[in-house]
C-alpha positions as CSV (number, residue, x, y, z in Angstrom):
1,X,-26.8,8.7,-4.4
2,X,-23.6,8.8,-6.4
3,X,-20.9,11.1,-5.1
4,X,-17.4,12.4,-5.9
5,X,-15.2,12.9,-2.8
6,X,-12.2,15.2,-3.7
7,X,-9.5,17.3,-2.1
8,X,-5.7,17.4,-2.0
9,X,-3.5,14.3,-1.3
10,X,-3.9,13.4,2.4
11,X,-7.3,15.1,2.9
12,X,-8.8,11.8,4.0
13,X,-10.7,10.8,0.9
14,X,-9.8,7.1,1.2
15,X,-10.6,6.9,4.9
16,X,-14.0,8.6,4.5
17,X,-14.8,6.5,1.4
18,X,-14.1,3.3,3.3
19,X,-16.4,4.4,6.1
20,X,-19.2,5.3,3.7
21,X,-18.7,2.0,1.9
22,X,-19.1,0.1,5.1
23,X,-22.1,2.1,6.4
24,X,-24.1,2.8,3.2
25,X,-22.9,-0.2,1.1
26,X,-21.7,2.0,-1.7
27,X,-19.0,0.9,-4.3
28,X,-15.7,2.7,-3.6
29,X,-14.1,3.6,-6.9
30,X,-10.5,4.7,-6.1
31,X,-8.2,5.4,-9.0
32,X,-5.2,5.2,-6.6
33,X,-6.1,1.7,-5.7
34,X,-6.7,0.8,-9.3
35,X,-3.2,2.2,-10.2
36,X,-1.5,0.4,-7.4
37,X,-3.2,-2.9,-8.3
38,X,-2.0,-2.5,-11.9
39,X,1.5,-1.8,-10.7
40,X,1.5,-4.8,-8.3
41,X,0.3,-7.0,-11.2
42,X,3.0,-5.7,-13.5
43,X,0.5,-4.7,-16.3
44,X,1.5,-2.4,-19.1
45,X,-0.9,0.3,-17.6
46,X,0.7,-0.3,-14.2
47,X,4.2,0.3,-15.5
48,X,3.1,3.5,-17.2
49,X,1.2,4.8,-14.2
50,X,4.2,4.0,-11.8
51,X,6.6,6.3,-13.6
52,X,4.1,9.2,-13.1
53,X,3.1,8.3,-9.5
54,X,6.7,7.9,-8.3
55,X,7.6,11.5,-9.4
56,X,4.4,13.0,-8.0
57,X,2.9,13.7,-11.4
58,X,-0.7,13.0,-12.4
59,X,-1.4,9.8,-14.4
60,X,-2.5,10.8,-18.0
61,X,-6.2,11.0,-18.6
62,X,-6.3,8.3,-21.2
63,X,-5.0,5.7,-18.8
64,X,-7.3,6.9,-15.9
65,X,-10.6,7.1,-17.8
66,X,-10.1,3.6,-19.2
67,X,-9.7,2.1,-15.8
68,X,-12.7,4.1,-14.4
69,X,-14.9,2.9,-17.3
70,X,-14.0,-0.7,-16.7
71,X,-15.1,-0.4,-13.0
72,X,-18.4,1.3,-13.9
73,X,-19.2,-1.6,-16.1
74,X,-19.2,-3.9,-13.1
75,X,-21.4,-1.8,-10.7
76,X,-24.7,-3.5,-11.7
77,X,-26.7,-0.5,-10.4
78,X,-24.8,-0.1,-7.1
79,X,-24.3,3.5,-6.0
80,X,-20.7,4.7,-6.0
81,X,-18.1,7.0,-4.4
82,X,-15.5,8.3,-6.7
83,X,-12.2,8.9,-4.9
84,X,-9.2,10.4,-6.7
85,X,-10.9,11.2,-10.1
86,X,-11.5,13.6,-11.7
87,X,-8.6,15.9,-10.8
88,X,-9.1,18.7,-13.3
89,X,-11.8,20.2,-15.5
90,X,-11.0,18.2,-18.6
91,X,-11.3,15.0,-16.6
92,X,-14.6,16.2,-15.1
93,X,-16.0,16.9,-18.5
94,X,-14.9,13.5,-19.7
95,X,-16.5,11.9,-16.7
96,X,-19.8,13.6,-17.4
97,X,-19.7,12.3,-20.9
98,X,-18.9,8.8,-19.7
99,X,-21.7,8.9,-17.1
100,X,-24.2,10.1,-19.6
101,X,-23.2,7.3,-22.0
102,X,-23.7,4.7,-19.3
103,X,-27.0,6.3,-18.0
104,X,-25.4,7.2,-14.7
105,X,-25.4,10.5,-12.8
106,X,-23.2,12.3,-10.2
107,X,-25.3,13.8,-7.4
108,X,-22.8,15.7,-5.3
109,X,-19.1,16.7,-5.5
110,X,-17.8,16.9,-1.9
111,X,-14.6,18.8,-1.3
112,X,-12.5,18.1,1.8
113,X,-10.6,21.3,2.8
114,X,-7.4,20.7,4.8
115,X,-4.4,23.1,5.4
116,X,-1.2,22.3,3.5
117,X,1.0,21.9,6.7
118,X,-1.4,19.2,8.0
119,X,-1.4,17.4,4.7
120,X,2.4,17.1,4.7
121,X,2.3,15.9,8.3
122,X,-0.3,13.3,7.5
123,X,1.3,12.0,4.3
124,X,4.9,11.9,5.4
125,X,3.9,9.8,8.4
126,X,1.7,7.4,6.5
127,X,2.8,3.7,6.4
128,X,1.1,1.0,4.4
129,X,1.2,-2.8,4.5
130,X,2.6,-4.2,1.3
131,X,0.5,-7.4,1.6
132,X,-3.0,-6.4,2.6
133,X,-3.0,-2.6,2.2
134,X,-3.8,-1.7,5.8
135,X,-2.8,2.0,6.5
136,X,-0.9,3.2,9.6
137,X,0.7,6.4,10.7
138,X,4.2,6.6,12.2
139,X,3.1,8.7,15.2
140,X,-0.7,8.7,15.6
141,X,-1.4,5.0,14.7
142,X,1.7,2.9,14.3
143,X,1.6,-1.0,14.1
144,X,2.1,-2.8,17.4
145,X,5.5,-4.0,16.1
146,X,7.5,-1.6,14.0
147,X,7.4,-2.5,10.3
148,X,5.0,-5.4,10.8
149,X,1.3,-5.4,10.0
150,X,-1.1,-6.1,12.9
151,X,-3.5,-7.9,10.6
152,X,-1.4,-10.1,8.3
153,X,2.2,-9.8,9.5
154,X,3.2,-8.3,6.2
155,X,5.9,-5.6,5.8
156,X,4.7,-2.0,6.7
157,X,6.5,0.5,4.5
158,X,6.5,4.1,3.5
159,X,5.2,4.5,-0.1
160,X,7.6,6.1,-2.5
161,X,5.0,8.9,-3.2
162,X,4.8,9.7,0.5
163,X,8.3,11.1,0.8
164,X,8.4,14.7,1.8
165,X,9.8,16.0,-1.5
166,X,7.3,14.0,-3.5
167,X,4.4,15.2,-1.3
168,X,5.4,18.8,-1.9
169,X,5.4,18.1,-5.6
170,X,2.1,16.4,-5.4
171,X,0.5,19.3,-3.7
172,X,2.0,21.7,-6.2
173,X,0.5,19.7,-9.0
174,X,-2.8,19.5,-7.2
175,X,-3.1,23.3,-6.7
176,X,-2.2,23.9,-10.3
177,X,-4.6,21.4,-11.8
178,X,-7.4,20.6,-9.5
179,X,-8.7,23.9,-8.0
180,X,-10.8,24.7,-11.1
181,X,-12.8,21.6,-10.2
182,X,-14.5,23.5,-7.4
183,X,-15.6,26.2,-9.9
184,X,-16.8,23.6,-12.4
185,X,-18.9,21.6,-9.9
186,X,-20.2,24.8,-8.3
187,X,-21.4,25.8,-11.7
188,X,-23.0,22.4,-12.1
189,X,-24.7,22.8,-8.7
190,X,-23.0,19.7,-7.2
191,X,-20.4,21.3,-5.0
192,X,-20.3,20.9,-1.2
193,X,-17.3,21.9,1.0
194,X,-16.5,20.2,4.3
195,X,-13.8,20.9,6.8
196,X,-11.5,17.9,6.6
197,X,-9.0,19.0,9.3
198,X,-10.7,17.2,12.2
199,X,-10.6,13.5,13.3
200,X,-11.9,10.9,10.9
201,X,-15.0,10.5,13.1
202,X,-15.7,14.3,13.2
203,X,-15.3,14.6,9.4
204,X,-17.5,11.5,8.9
205,X,-20.3,13.1,10.9
206,X,-20.1,16.3,8.8
207,X,-20.2,14.1,5.7
208,X,-23.2,12.1,6.7
209,X,-25.1,15.3,7.4
210,X,-24.6,16.4,3.8
211,X,-25.8,13.1,2.4
212,X,-29.0,13.1,4.4
């Protein structure tokens, strides 16, 4: 089964995707990770993406679909979880065309519903290791030593796009551009909605029920 996992920033898409990848051996296609890798490597695409991400804006479709296509070409028949793309109806239509061209199909579009106040709380407290990418939270799951990763001793920082003012802008952009996705995928017969406000274990249990 190939699925899209979507919802606002901080809804838990990355956490749930990682759990699905581990348990079901699916390929995790995260555009956020692709962008950050390109930024870290200093590629031209990375430089372009960074200017948008740092201000809380969406990365243009032309940049995103190109990265997604490159990843699809390496799947070799493995089922995938799309995380972070598409974010609007135009992107969804472009994705459907790309999937058709590559003889692939999306089976379900799963939406994680989380209240805005909880999203701001989650994101503003998020901390990430610069070296290995391990994620922490300033209050609920901090590293054992402040600012130092438990796994690799790298620097644990707050991403520039997790500042409160940027989070609020990201949510504003999300609500303006992404809500029509629910209507689009509902019309396609793919849409499933899940309560994403619980713990990661609770949400994962709900998610697995939908995939059985």
